ChimeraX commands (.cxc) that place a marker at each C-alpha (Angstrom):
marker #1 position -2.39,4.47,18.15 radius 0.5
marker #1 position -3.21,0.76,18.49 radius 0.5
marker #1 position -0.42,-1.58,19.51 radius 0.5
marker #1 position -0.63,-5.13,18.18 radius 0.5
marker #1 position 0.37,-7.87,20.61 radius 0.5
marker #1 position 2.61,-10.75,19.55 radius 0.5
marker #1 position -0.35,-13.13,19.76 radius 0.5
marker #1 position -2.50,-10.95,17.50 radius 0.5
marker #1 position 0.40,-10.60,15.11 radius 0.5
marker #1 position 0.69,-14.39,14.81 radius 0.5
marker #1 position -3.02,-14.67,13.97 radius 0.5
marker #1 position -2.89,-12.07,11.21 radius 0.5
marker #1 position -1.98,-13.18,7.70 radius 0.5
marker #1 position -2.75,-10.37,5.28 radius 0.5
marker #1 position -1.61,-12.39,2.25 radius 0.5
marker #1 position -4.28,-15.02,2.84 radius 0.5
marker #1 position -6.93,-12.31,2.90 radius 0.5
marker #1 position -5.42,-10.71,-0.20 radius 0.5
marker #1 position -5.36,-13.96,-2.16 radius 0.5
marker #1 position -8.94,-14.67,-1.08 radius 0.5
marker #1 position -10.00,-11.27,-2.44 radius 0.5
marker #1 position -8.58,-12.09,-5.89 radius 0.5
marker #1 position -11.49,-13.52,-7.83 radius 0.5
marker #1 position -10.11,-15.14,-10.96 radius 0.5
marker #1 position -7.41,-17.75,-11.37 radius 0.5
marker #1 position -5.71,-15.45,-13.86 radius 0.5
marker #1 position -5.50,-12.66,-11.27 radius 0.5
marker #1 position -4.03,-15.08,-8.74 radius 0.5
marker #1 position -1.49,-16.23,-11.33 radius 0.5
marker #1 position -0.43,-12.70,-12.23 radius 0.5
marker #1 position -0.46,-11.09,-8.81 radius 0.5
marker #1 position 3.27,-11.66,-8.08 radius 0.5
marker #1 position 4.23,-9.59,-11.12 radius 0.5
marker #1 position 1.68,-6.86,-10.44 radius 0.5
marker #1 position 2.00,-6.62,-6.69 radius 0.5
marker #1 position 5.35,-4.87,-6.35 radius 0.5
marker #1 position 4.33,-2.53,-3.55 radius 0.5
marker #1 position 5.93,-4.42,-0.65 radius 0.5
marker #1 position 9.21,-4.73,-2.53 radius 0.5
marker #1 position 9.06,-1.01,-3.28 radius 0.5
marker #1 position 8.82,-0.35,0.48 radius 0.5
marker #1 position 12.03,-2.33,1.03 radius 0.5
marker #1 position 10.56,-4.27,3.92 radius 0.5
marker #1 position 12.77,-7.27,4.73 radius 0.5
marker #1 position 11.62,-10.89,4.73 radius 0.5
marker #1 position 9.31,-13.13,2.76 radius 0.5
marker #1 position 6.22,-11.65,1.14 radius 0.5
marker #1 position 4.17,-12.87,4.12 radius 0.5
marker #1 position 6.60,-11.24,6.56 radius 0.5
marker #1 position 6.52,-8.05,4.49 radius 0.5
marker #1 position 2.71,-8.05,4.50 radius 0.5
marker #1 position 2.55,-8.51,8.27 radius 0.5
marker #1 position 5.04,-5.71,8.85 radius 0.5
marker #1 position 3.10,-3.49,6.46 radius 0.5
marker #1 position -0.07,-4.13,8.46 radius 0.5
marker #1 position 1.68,-3.28,11.72 radius 0.5
marker #1 position 3.11,-0.07,10.22 radius 0.5
marker #1 position -0.31,0.88,8.84 radius 0.5
marker #1 position -2.10,0.31,12.14 radius 0.5
marker #1 position 0.53,2.32,13.98 radius 0.5
marker #1 position 0.65,5.14,11.42 radius 0.5
marker #1 position -2.04,5.30,8.68 radius 0.5
marker #1 position -0.45,8.46,7.26 radius 0.5
marker #1 position 2.74,6.47,6.55 radius 0.5
marker #1 position 0.71,4.14,4.32 radius 0.5
marker #1 position -0.88,6.99,2.42 radius 0.5
marker #1 position 2.51,8.62,1.83 radius 0.5
marker #1 position 4.12,5.35,0.72 radius 0.5
marker #1 position 1.24,4.61,-1.65 radius 0.5
marker #1 position 1.60,8.06,-3.23 radius 0.5
marker #1 position 5.38,7.53,-3.49 radius 0.5
marker #1 position 4.75,4.21,-5.23 radius 0.5
marker #1 position 2.42,5.75,-7.81 radius 0.5
marker #1 position 4.92,8.60,-8.40 radius 0.5
marker #1 position 7.68,6.05,-8.91 radius 0.5
marker #1 position 5.57,4.23,-11.51 radius 0.5
marker #1 position 4.89,7.53,-13.31 radius 0.5
marker #1 position 8.65,8.14,-13.43 radius 0.5
marker #1 position 9.06,4.70,-14.99 radius 0.5
marker #1 position 6.54,5.71,-17.67 radius 0.5
marker #1 position 8.54,8.87,-18.37 radius 0.5
marker #1 position 11.72,6.80,-18.75 radius 0.5
marker #1 position 9.94,4.43,-21.15 radius 0.5
marker #1 position 10.28,1.40,-18.86 radius 0.5
marker #1 position 6.53,0.74,-18.71 radius 0.5
marker #1 position 3.45,2.05,-20.46 radius 0.5
marker #1 position 0.95,4.27,-18.68 radius 0.5
marker #1 position -1.87,1.66,-18.68 radius 0.5
marker #1 position 0.45,-0.67,-16.73 radius 0.5
marker #1 position 0.18,1.64,-13.74 radius 0.5
marker #1 position -3.50,0.74,-13.45 radius 0.5
marker #1 position -2.56,-2.92,-12.89 radius 0.5
marker #1 position -0.10,-2.00,-10.14 radius 0.5
marker #1 position -2.57,0.44,-8.62 radius 0.5
marker #1 position -5.47,-2.02,-8.57 radius 0.5
marker #1 position -3.51,-4.84,-6.92 radius 0.5
marker #1 position -1.97,-2.50,-4.35 radius 0.5
marker #1 position -5.31,-0.85,-3.56 radius 0.5
marker #1 position -6.94,-4.27,-3.11 radius 0.5
marker #1 position -4.19,-5.30,-0.73 radius 0.5
marker #1 position -4.47,-2.07,1.27 radius 0.5
marker link #1:1,2 radius 0.2
marker link #1:2,3 radius 0.2
marker link #1:3,4 radius 0.2
marker link #1:4,5 radius 0.2
marker link #1:5,6 radius 0.2
marker link #1:6,7 radius 0.2
marker link #1:7,8 radius 0.2
marker link #1:8,9 radius 0.2
marker link #1:9,10 radius 0.2
marker link #1:10,11 radius 0.2
marker link #1:11,12 radius 0.2
marker link #1:12,13 radius 0.2
marker link #1:13,14 radius 0.2
marker link #1:14,15 radius 0.2
marker link #1:15,16 radius 0.2
marker link #1:16,17 radius 0.2
marker link #1:17,18 radius 0.2
marker link #1:18,19 radius 0.2
marker link #1:19,20 radius 0.2
marker link #1:20,21 radius 0.2
marker link #1:21,22 radius 0.2
marker link #1:22,23 radius 0.2
marker link #1:23,24 radius 0.2
marker link #1:24,25 radius 0.2
marker link #1:25,26 radius 0.2
marker link #1:26,27 radius 0.2
marker link #1:27,28 radius 0.2
marker link #1:28,29 radius 0.2
marker link #1:29,30 radius 0.2
marker link #1:30,31 radius 0.2
marker link #1:31,32 radius 0.2
marker link #1:32,33 radius 0.2
marker link #1:33,34 radius 0.2
marker link #1:34,35 radius 0.2
marker link #1:35,36 radius 0.2
marker link #1:36,37 radius 0.2
marker link #1:37,38 radius 0.2
marker link #1:38,39 radius 0.2
marker link #1:39,40 radius 0.2
marker link #1:40,41 radius 0.2
marker link #1:41,42 radius 0.2
marker link #1:42,43 radius 0.2
marker link #1:43,44 radius 0.2
marker link #1:44,45 radius 0.2
marker link #1:45,46 radius 0.2
marker link #1:46,47 radius 0.2
marker link #1:47,48 radius 0.2
marker link #1:48,49 radius 0.2
marker link #1:49,50 radius 0.2
marker link #1:50,51 radius 0.2
marker link #1:51,52 radius 0.2
marker link #1:52,53 radius 0.2
marker link #1:53,54 radius 0.2
marker link #1:54,55 radius 0.2
marker link #1:55,56 radius 0.2
marker link #1:56,57 radius 0.2
marker link #1:57,58 radius 0.2
marker link #1:58,59 radius 0.2
marker link #1:59,60 radius 0.2
marker link #1:60,61 radius 0.2
marker link #1:61,62 radius 0.2
marker link #1:62,63 radius 0.2
marker link #1:63,64 radius 0.2
marker link #1:64,65 radius 0.2
marker link #1:65,66 radius 0.2
marker link #1:66,67 radius 0.2
marker link #1:67,68 radius 0.2
marker link #1:68,69 radius 0.2
marker link #1:69,70 radius 0.2
marker link #1:70,71 radius 0.2
marker link #1:71,72 radius 0.2
marker link #1:72,73 radius 0.2
marker link #1:73,74 radius 0.2
marker link #1:74,75 radius 0.2
marker link #1:75,76 radius 0.2
marker link #1:76,77 radius 0.2
marker link #1:77,78 radius 0.2
marker link #1:78,79 radius 0.2
marker link #1:79,80 radius 0.2
marker link #1:80,81 radius 0.2
marker link #1:81,82 radius 0.2
marker link #1:82,83 radius 0.2
marker link #1:83,84 radius 0.2
marker link #1:84,85 radius 0.2
marker link #1:85,86 radius 0.2
marker link #1:86,87 radius 0.2
marker link #1:87,88 radius 0.2
marker link #1:88,89 radius 0.2
marker link #1:89,90 radius 0.2
marker link #1:90,91 radius 0.2
marker link #1:91,92 radius 0.2
marker link #1:92,93 radius 0.2
marker link #1:93,94 radius 0.2
marker link #1:94,95 radius 0.2
marker link #1:95,96 radius 0.2
marker link #1:96,97 radius 0.2
marker link #1:97,98 radius 0.2
marker link #1:98,99 radius 0.2
marker link #1:99,100 radius 0.2
marker link #1:100,101 radius 0.2
view
């Protein structure tokens, strides 16, 4: 299990890398609505703080990330069953979360 030092943590900004990976302006515009994963995890702080904490958690325990991702998809399927969203909407959430991961 790799431990990230405070200095390394300061140098890491996963949101910059995520935004860079988004190709189109439209994707960059819509990402806040589609990228709900960090809020789902209930990690405290700004989206940048949440992303850094997510990265730390993932490096310390990759299985945690896999479980949380599966929980997120299951939650979205439950929302489909309740009629809150349509099934194709899950693909948008899935794609943005997978890109981030």
